[in-house]
C-alpha angles and dihedrals in degrees: 000000000000128000131188120233090209115070119226108231094175095258103114097279089132087088091066121097103248123210111230128219114210117203113237119246114258094243098141114183115234129204113217127185118204120202133181105230130351122291104257101185105087093207093055091043089055091052091047090053092046094053093041089055090049092050091047090063087070108025135013110260142159144176119241123190137193121205115267113243113242112265095234108150128358088225090066092048096112092050091050091049091048090055091049090049092052091049091050094048091051089060096050111088124228111268094032118128107236115214116187121202111219135150088237092055129102114294114219131185114238093257091049090048088051091053092047090047092051092050093046093048090052092047098092100247115136093223144021105209114200115194126196117187125234136236093310094042134247117341113242091233089062092051090050094050097042118115088201136011117209130190125209089197141335086251121088118246130189107263093245091056091045089056092054092045091051093051091047092050092048089051090047090051092051089047091053091049092048093044092240119162094241093094110059 
């Protein structure tokens, strides 16, 4: 749809070269967070929901989960993780930028994460897909398909705490980019 900036009052202004405003396409970037299994700890679930609600004030986002495979036998761990990885990948749409969270990933300060987030959100992808592994960790298939691997710390955290930390850091990054007082 095109609109003229110069109104036509019926007095020959049609001869003027009119600048045209083009409406932007409605490609709104979404942030999606993919978990293996539900968050069982009610306190951490409450924090997840709090930070998700804060993020949603600025950008559409949601959490998607796949069922956690039963932890039967440690010897079948790799097969269980492979199933979880396939299920996760089936949820992530083509064109999404997959970001895996792993202790061996790139560690960024909060301001550097904010800058990376701003650049990624302006990059034209329809979705940034953040994946946090489950009880057994991050499936290898996710690592292989990830565009970027981030680390929250060199330390190992339980996956439910890593989820909350990720959401808090994404909100902090948005706050930095919007000059909100949250990040001091």
